N, C-alpha and C positions, 0 to 999 in steps of 0.2 A: 711307328709305322701314323699314319693318318685313314686308318678304317674309322668306320662310323661307330658310333655309340651310343646307346640308348640310355638316358638316365634320368630316370624316373618321369617320363614323358619326353624327355628334351634330347634333344642330338643334336648332332654334328652338320647335319644335312646343309645348311649355308654358312657353313665353318669351309666345308669341302668343295662347294659350288665358287668360294672365292679363292679358297687355294690350287682349285684346275684351272683359275683364269692369270694365277701366277701372283698375285696377292699374299705374301709373307707374313703380314703383322697384322693380324685380323682382331681388333677390339669387339668389343660387346661393353654397352652402355644402359643403365637404367639409374632411375632417383624412385626415392623413398619419402612419405612425408606429405603427397601432393594435397591431400585432401584431408592435413592436420586443421586444428584451429590453433596451433602452439608451436613456437619451435621454427628451427629451418628448413628447409628439403635438401636432401642431402643425396647426392648420384655419383656414384664406382664407375669406371671403368675398367676391364682387366681385358689382359691377350695372354690367353691362355698357352702354355706349350702343349703342342698338336704331340709331344712323347710324352708326354705324363697325364694319365687320366686323373680324373678325379667322379671316381664314383658317386650318383645318388642327387648330384647337381639338378636345380630345377623352380621355381617359382619360389623365393623363398618367403610366401603368404603360407606354401604349401609342404614347407618344412620346419620341423617343431625347433623349440629356440633352444637345444642343448642340441640338436643333430645340426643347425644356421652355427653355430662356435665353430663345433668340430669341423665344419666347413670350411668356414672362411678360413682359419687357420691354413686347410691344406691349399685354398687361393693364394691366400700370401706366399705361401713355400713354395709351391710348384707354378706357377705360374711365371711368363715372361717379364710383366709389368701390370700394375696396378695402382689405383689413384683414387683418393678418394676428395670431392668439393663440396663447399655448405654457402648458401645462397639462405642471407638473412631473412628474419621477418619485415625488417624493414624495408629490405629491396623488394620481394616477396608482393609486399605496397605497392611499394613504386611500379611495378613493372607490369603485375599481376602474376598469378601462380603457372599461367601456361608457359611466357617467356622465364619466370624465374626457373622452371624446372630443366628448362630448354639450355640457357644456362650456368645452371651446373653442371647437366651433362658435357657440354663443350668443356668447361674449365678442370673437369676430371680427364679428360681426354688431352686435353694441351700437358698436363702433368706427364704423361705416360714416359718411358724412355725404356726402351727405344718408341719411338714415335708410332703410331699405325698406320697401316698405306691401305687399309680398307675398315668400316665400322659398320657393325649391326646392333642398332638403336630400335628401343621398345618403344613403336607408338608413337612419338613426336620426333619429325624430321630432324636433320642436325646439318649445320655450313662448317665442314670444319678445314682449315687452310694449317698444314703442319709441313715446316720443312719451304714454305714458299711456294705450297703444291695445294691443289683442293683434292680433299681424300676423299675418295667416293663411298657414300652410307645409304645402306639400305634399310628402310623403316617395316619391322614386323609388327603387327598387330600382334599383341598376347607373347610379344617376346619373348618373355623372362618363363615361359611354358612349354617355349620352342625352339631355342638356343641356349645351348650351355653356356656359352661365352656373356650372354645378357642375362641370362643365370643366376652365375657366378657375380656380375657386376651387382645382381640386385639381394644377392645374397651379403655381401661385404658391405650395401649400403643401406640396409637393415641392421647389419651386426652394429654398424659404427652410430646409424641413428638411435636404437633401443638402449645404448650404451652412455651416450649422452642425455637420454632422458632420463635415467637414472640418478647419472649426477645433477641434473636439474632441479630433480624431486627433493633433492637436499636445500637446495636454494630455495625452492615452493612449497615445502611439503602438504601447504594446505588444498593442493587440488590434484592429487591422486594420478601423476606424471608418469611413473613408476608402473603402474597399473593400465591405464590406456593409452601410453606414448602421445600424448597431448593431439587424438583424432576425440570427434564430437559426441562419445556415450554421454547416456545421461547423469553420470554420475562428472564425470568432466562440465557439462551444458551446468550442473545443478551447483558445483561450486563456482563456475563465473559467476550466476546469479549473485553466490553467498559474498564472496567476496570482490567482485571486479575484475578485469581484465591484469597483466601485468604484462610488465614490459616485453616480452615475449611474445606476447600473442597478436596473432594477424589480426589489425583491425578493419581490413577490408572484407576480411568474410563478417558472412550476416550474421551467423547467432553473437559474436564480438560486439559486432558494431551497435545491434540491437542493447545489446550491454551496457556497453559505453554512453549510448544513448539516453538510459534509462539511468545511471552512475550520474548526466551529466542533468539532467530533470531534477534529481532529488536532490540532488548540491545549490539549488537555487533558490534563491528568498524568497518567497511569499510576496508578490506584489501589497504596495499601501494600500488602508482603505482609508476614501476620502469623504 
């Protein structure tokens, strides 16, 4: 049954509105890592099965880490379709973080099979073309705390990016990535000053750019005295 569901503050209200209008495959999409200094922005898209409930869906930031892992497994098991997409730091620097976030969400959406016929997007307006037709998109501010579909995408993207940060922590052990996930914590900023940026730091972001300028200035040879 397509009844209403309240789950940790999220509901099926927006999904139900789309279903009543005749849409069948309502996808939610969200991104994580937008404010980080290091690593990709990661987006996910999810089409939930109306007949297979997943209690506890909520904004990934409000769900404890162990519970996020449990919910991510259930989302993969019970959803009609899901997909994850990355946009690299190089592309973030070339496009800007706003466009990179949009492109990550669109990339996740176009991977969905079956394709969505309606999209719920967290904050960012999207222009999706699927099967040669424009797919309607409803943008919701704080959508990950209001729509179960967007919340599911938020959880998948967060779990995926956190796992990536744990892997990259092994490659760059001096930066504490497994703890701060690439965000601008005091620890991360201190490590940046000590060791300089890696190839996966976002050079267009002010703290990284300032660090690069300092490293460049320190590397210059002093002018000769005459």
